[in-house]
VEXMAR-571849 format. One record per residue (C-alpha): residue number from 1; residue in one letter; x, y, z. Coordinates in steps of 0.05 Angstrom, whole numbers, plus 5000, padded with zeros to 4 digits. Layout:
  pos  code     X     Y     Z
  NUM     A     X     Y     Z
...
END
This chain:
  pos  code     X     Y     Z
    1     M  8707  8881  4242
    2     E  8633  8898  4245
    3     E  8617  8837  4287
    4     E  8675  8856  4332
    5     R  8642  8922  4346
    6     L  8573  8890  4354
    7     F  8590  8831  4399
    8     G  8660  8842  4424
    9     G  8708  8788  4445
   10     N  8767  8801  4399
   11     R  8733  8763  4343
   12     S  8774  8796  4289
   13     A  8843  8795  4321
   14     V  8871  8754  4263
   15     L  8852  8810  4214
   16     W  8899  8858  4248
   17     K  8962  8817  4256
   18     K  8995  8855  4199
   19     R  8973  8922  4224
   20     A  9019  8967  4264
   21     Q  8971  8965  4322
   22     P  8906  8926  4336
   23     Y  8862  8988  4340
   24     Q  8796  8953  4325
   25     L  8795  8904  4382
   26     V  8733  8911  4427
   27     N  8717  8871  4489
   28     V  8648  8844  4503
   29     A  8632  8896  4557
   30     N  8644  8953  4509
   31     S  8608  8921  4449
   32     I  8547  8954  4418
   33     M  8502  8897  4443
   34     S  8526  8902  4515
   35     R  8521  8977  4516
   36     T  8451  8974  4488
   37     E  8430  8925  4542
   38     L  8460  8970  4596
   39     L  8426  9031  4567
   40     L  8358  8997  4569
   41     R  8369  8977  4642
   42     F  8394  9046  4660
   43     A  8334  9080  4626
   44     G  8285  9033  4660
   45     E  8315  9041  4729
   46     R  8315  9117  4725
   47     A  8249  9123  4687
   48     L  8280  9164  4631
   49     A  8227  9205  4593
   50     G  8180  9189  4650
   51     S  8176  9114  4638
   52     H  8202  9050  4669
   53     S  8179  9010  4608
   54     W  8248  9009  4576
   55     V  8261  8944  4612
   56     S  8204  8912  4573
   57     F  8254  8907  4515
   58     L  8296  8860  4558
   59     S  8283  8786  4568
   60     N  8308  8785  4640
   61     G  8371  8750  4619
   62     T  8336  8695  4580
   63     A  8356  8692  4507
   64     P  8298  8707  4459
   65     A  8278  8649  4415
   66     R  8320  8645  4353
   67     D  8335  8596  4297
   68     S  8377  8539  4326
   69     S  8416  8535  4261
   70     V  8444  8606  4271
   71     P  8507  8612  4314
   72     V  8495  8640  4383
   73     A  8521  8710  4388
   74     P  8569  8722  4446
   75     S  8528  8780  4475
   76     G  8460  8812  4466
   77     Q  8420  8751  4490
   78     A  8383  8793  4542
   79     I  8355  8841  4490
   80     D  8286  8821  4465
   81     F  8293  8837  4392
   82     S  8223  8811  4377
   83     K  8198  8878  4403
   84     I  8249  8923  4368
   85     V  8250  8954  4299
   86     L  8323  8958  4276
   87     S  8348  9015  4235
   88     G  8412  9047  4209
   89     W  8437  9103  4165
   90     S  8494  9097  4114
   91     R  8552  9056  4143
   92     G  8510  9046  4206
   93     S  8462  9004  4166
   94     A  8511  8946  4168
   95     Y  8501  8933  4243
   96     P  8426  8921  4244
   97     V  8434  8876  4183
   98     H  8485  8834  4222
   99     I  8437  8831  4281
  100     T  8382  8802  4237
  101     K  8428  8743  4220
  102     Y  8426  8723  4294
  103     F  8360  8751  4321
  104     K  8290  8758  4293
  105     A  8268  8831  4293
  106     P  8198  8848  4267
  107     R  8226  8900  4219
  108     L  8290  8928  4191
  109     V  8292  8998  4161
  110     L  8353  9023  4123
  111     F  8368  9096  4106
  112     C  8418  9103  4048
  113     G  8453  9039  4066
  114     L  8484  8991  4070
  115     E  8550  9002  4035
  116     D  8586  8936  4048
  117     Y  8610  8913  3980
  118     V  8662  8873  3941
  119     G  8701  8905  3884
  120     S  8707  8977  3864
  121     R  8659  9027  3895
  122     G  8604  9044  3846
  123     P  8556  9011  3797
  124     D  8601  8950  3786
  125     S  8606  8932  3860
  126     R  8576  8868  3888
  127     P  8543  8857  3957
  128     E  8588  8829  4011
  129     P  8571  8754  4015
  130     Y  8543  8758  4086
  131     I  8488  8805  4062
  132     G  8456  8751  4020
  133     M  8459  8699  4076
  134     K  8392  8678  4104
  135     G  8369  8723  4161
  136     L  8314  8717  4212
  137     T  8278  8780  4188
  138     P  8245  8764  4121
  139     P  8255  8809  4060
  140     A  8182  8829  4063
  141     S  8196  8862  4130
  142     I  8258  8899  4106
  143     F  8248  8971  4082
  144     G  8296  9022  4055
  145     V  8296  9094  4032
  146     G  8351  9132  3997
  147     G  8362  9192  3952
  148     L  8386  9181  3881
  149     H  8437  9237  3890
  150     G  8471  9207  3951
  151     G  8546  9194  3954
  152     C  8543  9117  3956
  153     C  8477  9108  3920
  154     S  8500  9053  3872
  155     N  8526  9010  3929
  156     W  8463  9008  3971
  157     M  8419  9000  3910
  158     T  8458  8937  3892
  159     N  8454  8911  3964
  160     W  8378  8919  3965
  161     G  8371  8876  3903
  162     K  8365  8801  3890
  163     T  8437  8783  3905
  164     G  8435  8823  3970
  165     L  8376  8831  4017
  166     N  8326  8815  3962
  167     M  8277  8869  3983
  168     P  8214  8864  3941
  169     S  8189  8917  3892
  170     Q  8211  8990  3885
  171     S  8181  9059  3878
  172     F  8194  9133  3881
  173     A  8167  9169  3943
  174     D  8171  9240  3918
  175     S  8135  9266  3858
  176     K  8164  9335  3846
  177     R  8230  9353  3814
  178     D  8249  9399  3871
  179     G  8250  9340  3919
  180     S  8187  9358  3957
  181     V  8133  9306  3969
  182     S  8058  9311  3957
  183     A  8042  9251  4001
  184     T  8036  9279  4072
  185     T  7996  9223  4105
  186     L  8008  9149  4113
  187     P  7950  9129  4066
  188     A  7976  9177  4014
  189     V  8046  9147  4017
  190     E  8017  9077  4014
  191     A  7979  9096  3951
  192     L  8041  9129  3921
  193     V  8091  9072  3931
  194     K  8043  9014  3922
  195     G  8073  8966  3972
  196     A  8146  8975  3953
  197     R  8200  8958  4003
  198     R  8254  8996  3964
  199     V  8235  9070  3965
  200     Y  8274  9124  3927
  201     L  8276  9199  3932
  202     Q  8290  9230  3865
  203     G  8289  9305  3877
  204     P  8352  9344  3860
  205     K  8358  9369  3932
  206     V  8363  9299  3959
  207     G  8433  9281  3983
  208     H  8463  9224  4024
  209     G  8439  9251  4091
  210     T  8374  9284  4069
  211     P  8326  9226  4084
  212     I  8346  9223  4158
  213     Y  8401  9271  4179
  214     D  8369  9326  4220
  215     R  8407  9385  4190
  216     Q  8392  9363  4119
  217     I  8319  9342  4124
  218     P  8274  9388  4082
  219     R  8218  9419  4123
  220     E  8152  9452  4113
  221     A  8141  9525  4133
  222     N  8117  9502  4201
  223     G  8180  9462  4213
  224     R  8149  9393  4201
  225     P  8197  9347  4164
  226     Q  8172  9333  4093
  227     Y  8188  9259  4101
  228     S  8146  9247  4164
  229     A  8093  9206  4127
  230     I  8148  9167  4090
  231     W  8181  9150  4156
  232     E  8113  9127  4182
  233     Y  8106  9082  4122
  234     L  8176  9052  4132
  235     L  8167  9040  4206
  236     T  8093  9021  4214
  237     T  8056  9004  4150
  238     K  8020  8938  4149
  239     V  8006  8940  4074
  240     S  8024  8875  4039
  241     V  8081  8875  3990
  242     G  8056  8906  3925
  243     P  8082  8914  3854
  244     G  8113  8983  3867
  245     T  8116  9033  3811
  246     I  8182  9012  3779
  247     D  8194  8945  3745
  248     S  8239  8905  3792
  249     S  8285  8889  3733
  250     I  8299  8963  3722
  251     I  8353  8999  3761
  252     P  8335  9072  3771
  253     C  8386  9122  3747
  254     C  8433  9137  3806
  255     C  8472  9202  3802
  256     I  8514  9247  3845
  257     D  8500  9321  3841
  258     S  8556  9357  3805
  259     R  8562  9404  3864
  260     M  8591  9345  3903
  261     K  8646  9341  3850
  262     Q  8641  9265  3845
  263     G  8612  9262  3776
  264     L  8557  9219  3745
  265     Y  8544  9154  3782
  266     A  8498  9112  3739
  267     P  8492  9036  3741
  268     R  8498  8999  3676
  269     N  8431  8990  3642
  270     C  8400  9043  3685
  271     S  8333  9072  3665
  272     R  8337  9143  3641
  273     T  8262  9146  3646
  274     A  8262  9126  3719
  275     G  8312  9179  3739
  276     A  8317  9227  3680
  277     Q  8326  9288  3725
  278     C  8396  9263  3741
  279     K  8420  9282  3672
  280     A  8412  9356  3687
  281     H  8459  9351  3746
  282     S  8516  9313  3715
  283     P  8581  9352  3703
  284     A  8595  9381  3635
END
């Protein structure tokens, strides 16, 4: 279904035979990849934001180089993904991950995602098999950030691990219990997370949309988002993969704030030391 939306072409028609109506069928022209290509051409032709350079992200109809062992996608060949950082939030994280199975992007950044899983939602879920398939963007170039009080925290934490995207090392990016951050520059964040690709926000005010959703982002008195330097780290840092601040074998405590009325959400064998503040927000 996700590839249907990405590439189009009625790829998933067989999945909907038993449905009352085939409501997920998408043709190639209306796929995400085709619309992205058209948007880049439109923006370049009309110099949106004062620039014609949008077309530099196109390969003039020539497919970018990609691994010959990977199936050719039915659309998107004119987009030069070698110049594009891919990103997604929550369920939207699935689409850039799919793209990296076909095209080599320099970096993939995930915000509270992805939530594709097998089994029951929660700490016992397992990554969808395609997540662990070899992609063209290496694990060292995949970054993720998420709050430990988000609604699907356990699922994306599992998908970032060894059986999923295998993103190396992990750290907390905030150091205060109220969810604010003391690292306000890129060097400060780099020193704080020590080269980790899996970055967690542990403050009680951190919810599923907080790391990226505009209405929920915590801000300084001057309006500057508190996570600006963290975003800079995720999108631009050239620091080599480091040890992080949490042992990779430890799963941080993942909880849902009791105000969300979804109860405690802690993976088995979770570290109470790594996320002890969760305990104060679990329901009675």
